[in-house]
Structures are given as C-alpha cells and as structure tokens.
N, C-alpha and C positions, 0 to 999 in steps of 0.2 A: 555844872561841876562846881562844886565848893571852890571858893578861893583862900578858904581857911587852912593854915598849915597845921598838920597834927604830927609830932615827933612821937614815933613809936618808942616803947622802952626796949633796952636791950633783951629781955625775955621774949618781946612781940617779935623783935626782928630774929630771933633765934628760932621761934615757932616757924615764923614764915620761911627761913633758910631750911628748917628740918623737914617741913612739907614736901621739898624738891626731891628729898633723898640723894642728894648728890655729892654732900660734903662729908668728910671725915669728922668726927666729934670734934677733934682739935681744931680743925679749920673753921668749923662751925662757931665755935666759942671766939676764937679769934676775930673772926669776921665781924660776928655780932657785936664785939666790943669795940671794933675800929668803926663800924659804919654807924653804930648810936652815937659816938662823938662826932662823926662827920655830919651826920643830920641835925644834931644839935647846934653846931657851930653854922652850917649853910642855911638852915630855915628854908629850905626850898618851897616857893610859893605854890600853895595848893597840893602840899604833899600828904597824902593817904593812902594806907596800905588797903588793897583789895582781896576780898575772898580768894581762896585757892582755886584754881581752875585745873580739869582733868581732861587731858586728850588722849586719843588713841595712839598708841607708839607701835612698836615692832616687836619681833619675837624675843628679842634679847630685853626689851625695855616697854612691856605691855602698855602700861599707863605713864603718860608724863604728867607729873604735877608741876604747876607754875604759880609762883606767887607774885603779883605785880602790884605796883603801886601808880596811881595817878597823880598828876600835878596840872597847875594850870592858872590862868587861863592861857589856851593856846589857840591859833586860827583854824584849828581842824575841827570840824564836827558834821555830823550827821545833819544836823539841822541846817547847814549851808545849803543842803538840797532841797530847795523850797518848792520845785515844781514836779509834781508826781508825772507828768507826761515827758519830763526831760532831764537830764542829768548832765553835767559837764564831763564826768569821767575823770577828776582829777582828784589827787589825795586830799584836797582841802575839804572835800565833802566825804573823808573817812575817818575811821577813828580805829584804835587799835595799837598794840606793840610798836615801838619806835615811832608812834605817832604823837598820842597823846597819855601814853600809859608806858612803863617797862618794867622788865623783870627784875625783882628785888635781888636775885642771886647775881645778875649781870652788874647791877650797881655795887654790890659787895665785892665783885670781882675787881671793878675798877678802884675802889677804895684801898682794897689791899695792895693791887698793882702800884698805885701813886705812892704809898708809904714805902715802897720797895725801890721805886726808880726817881721819884722827884719828892722826897718828903718834905724838904724845904718850901719849895713852891707849894705843893698841897697844902700845907698848912700856915703859910705866912703870906702868899700873894693875894692881893685885895682883889685884882682884877680876876683871877682865876677863880676866886670865890664868889665873886659875884655873876660869874658866867654859869657856875654850876646851880646857883641860886634862881637865876630868872628861867622862866619856862620857854621862853624863846630860844635860848642859848643852852640849856640844859643838856639833852641829848647830844648836840653837836659838840660840845665840851667833852662828854664822857668818850665819845668817839676818838677824838684826838688824842685823848691818853691811852686808849686802847692801843692805837696806831703806834705812838711812841712806845710802848712796850713790846712792839714787835722786831726791836733792833737789839742785838745782844752787844754785850759791852759798855752798857751805857753808864756813863758818870755825870751827876748833876752838875757838878762844876764845869762842865762843857755843853750843858743843855739851856737854849736861849727860846723864850716864847715870843711870837708876835714880832719878827724880825723883818724890816723892811732890807732887802739885799739889791734894790734898783739904785743907781748913783742919785737919780731924781725921782721921787715918788712918794706916794702916801700908802700904797697897799702893801700889806704884810704877809709872810708866809706863817703858818703855824708854828712849826718848829725849825730851829737848826740846832745842830749837834755834831760833836767829834767822834769819830770811832777808830779804832786800830784794826786795820785789815791786814791780809797776809804779808801785803808788800808794801803798805803806806798808810800814813795817816790820812783818813777821809773825813771831808765835810759834808754831812747830808744836810741838804735844803729839803724840808718837807712840806707839802701842802696836803691837808685832808678835806677830803669830801665826803658827805653822807647824803647820798642822793635818793632823797626822800620820795620824789616824782616816781622812783622805779616801784614803788607799791601800788602807785596808780597805774602801772604798765602790767603789773602782775594781775591786778584785779579787773581790769578790762580788756587784757590780751592785746595791749597795745604795741606798735612797733618800737624798737629800741633805737634812741639816739645819744649822742655824746655832746661834749662841747665844740662848740664852732665859733670862727672868728667873728662871722656875721650872722644876726639873726635872719628868721624867714622875711621879715619886712624890710630888710636891706640895713636895719642899724647895727652899730658895734654893739656885740655882746659883751657887755662891761664884767658878766660873771665868768668868762672865759679864764680859768687859773693861769694861762700862759702869761698874761698879763702882769702877774706878780714876779716872774722869773726874767732873768737876762740869762745868757749862756753861761755854762758852768766852766769853770778853769780846771785844771789838770787833775787835781787830786780832792775833786767837787763833784757831787752829785744832785741832780735837781729830780725830785721825785714826787709824783703825784699819787697819792693813796685814796682810793675810792671804796665805800662802803654800798652795796648794792643789793637790793632785796628783791630782784627776780632772777632768773636762771642767766647766766652768762651765755647768751645766745651767739649764733654766727654773725647776726646783724650788728651786735654789741662789739664783739671781736673787730669786725671789720670798720667799725667807727673809731674805737680806739686806736686801732692801726694806722688809720687816716689822720688822727688827731696828732699822732707822733711822728709821722713822715713828713707832713706838711710844715713844721716849725723845728727849729734846732734847741729850743728852750727848756724842753722837759728830756730827761734822758731815761726814764722809766715810768711806766703806769703799774702800780699794783690793785688788783681789784680783790676784795673779799666779799663774797656772796653768801651769806650763810644759809639762805634758802635754796641754794643750789645743790640738791642732792645727787644730781647727774654726775657733776664733775668734781664734787668737793668742794667748789665754791672760791678756791685760792689759786689766781692766776697772775703771772708776771709778763708784761710787755715790754719790749725793747725797740727801738726805731729800726729799720730794716736796712736804709742806706746810710748809715754813719758809723764810723769804724771806731767804735769804743769798747773794745773787750776788757779792758781793765775795770771800767765801771760796771759793766755787766757783771763782772767777778765779784766787786765789792758788794753789790746788791745782792748776789746770790748767796755769798759766804755770809753776809751779816744780819740777813732777814730771817726771822724766826716764823715759823708756819701757825696758823692756829692750833690750839690743844683741844682736847676732848670736850671741855668744857665750852669753848668758842662753838664747838660742832654742833652742842647739844642746844643751841638755842633754839626756841620756838617762837616765830612771829605770826601771831593771830590778828586778824584785822576784820573789819566790817566795812561793807559799801553799798551805796543806794543803787536802786535799779528803778526802772520805769515801771509802771503798772503795765503796759504793753507788752514788756519782755516777759514779765511774770505770767501774764495771761496766756501769750503764745506757748511757754513753757509748758503750763498746766493743761493745755489743749492737747500738745503733742504726747504728753504722757497719757492721756485718758483713751 
C-alpha cells in the first residue's frame, strides 16, 4: 500500500458518493463539500479513493455499489500469512472494510454528524484531528463519533472527550456528556470499543468471547474496559458501547451477561453488529441482579437506534486459507 496521501477534489468525492445511489442530490452536494474540507485539513495518511465495487443485493436493492478508500500503513495484511501450510486465523492476516479500508459514504456520514453534534471539537481539537489522521486511530475515532451520535439531545457545551473518572488513575473513557431525561438530568460515561477481532471470528467461524478480568494465562487483562470505571452515582450511567462485526450469537449474549453480572461498574452494554441481518444487529444488555430501573429507563429513552444508512453498511473482507484446506474442498466438490 502506498503511504502517499491523495486528497480527492470535491467533484471526485461527489462522483464516489453518487455511485452508491444512496443520498439525495442536496445531501450529496453538502457531504461532498464538508468532506473535501475535512480531508484537506486532516491529511489522512495513505488516503486514496478506490474503484467502485458492486455486490449482489436483495429484491429491493439488486446491486449494492460501494465506494471505498484505503489508508495506511496498518498492521493488517494478507502478507502476514507467510506459511502456506498454516494460518493463525486472526484479523492481522486479513484485509477489507473496517480493517485497512472503509466506505466513503460512512466517512461522509461521520463528517456530517460531527458538524451537527460537536462542530467545535471537530474543527479545532488538535488531538481529535491527529486521531483521525493516524491510520492506527482512524477507524476507532470514527466509531467513537458514530456512537456519540446515538444519543438524543446532545449539547456540545456538556460533552467532554477522553475523561478520567477514577479518583486516582490514568485511564480515560471516550466520552462524558449530560442529557435531560424524562425525570432527571443524567451524566453518561461512555466507553466505545470496536472489536475488530470479531471479523476473524466471522471468517474462521470461531467461538465468541468477551472481556474478562483475567487472561487465559492467568495475567490481569489490562484491556478490560471496567478498569476505566468506578460505580456510577444516582443520576449517572456507565455505558460500554460495542461495535461487533459478526452475528450476535447466543454465546456472545451469555458472555456479555456474565461481564455485566460479575461486576457493578458497568450499567449497560449496547452492541451494534451491522453484519447481523438475523436480529438487526442492535441489542441492549443490562445487569440481571441490580435494581437500577431509572438507569435502564434513561438509556432506553435517550438512545437512538441505527438508521437506514447504518443498516445498509457492507463489510467485505478477504482472509487466507491453507493449501490443504483448499485442496480438500476441491476434492470434495469433484
């Protein structure tokens, strides 16, 4: 992958967005204008528009046209699978949407959303700009903004990014903001996770797991998001928001419920799985053994579900297979 940054013109962006046949003419012009300005300002490393891809659709949408862009360098590559007799079955050996490239329609959606809910942060915050520009942080940061946009009644004056809520500690949650509910003013502490490893689960049909306190080798799991939280106060809700790329399986549901029930620091887990066509991909989880009805009601009333554009997302990827597995499949087919 080239590391040269190429900023497309406003017309080139409009052409890429028009190919998706998803936006109205007015929205297309506005998003093209905003996104061109953003790309000029961000200078995303390795940015380059890719040719339009066409995928089979449904009866109502027979063909799906996707315009993507690549960026980099990133740690993911098919070339990481160096041994033809063995693959590690991890996302590090894969490429595709949400890995080393992304949909330009999605990027334009995040751009428009950011101007709507956090215009000052989006245009003036140097750390946010750097997070968007860097390939290692680019998609995670877009995902954080998407999740911020899932809450109704946001006012940027009451939105804070990267906040430490522990009395003593260095770990920060992604967002803290205040919202007015039906019965009270609520503080939402939001941590966002984009579990890219779930693409490896989908590719290799692996068992689903969720965060745990201790790793398999007995060491403390420093990636456990609960380490960023303390118990919430009366009009405060601690929320873990998860973007998942496989189906929301029974195993995953059990893992998330275990995660919530064994500790009191998280009040809700919200999962968005855009690839889960079976259940719609939007599920809320709450603790079973804690009496927090007002917090459940606050989350339920203030949370906005994904829209039609979110539901239309296409996640396409490639992953390596061993020569033996290919030969076995060919022999079975003959």
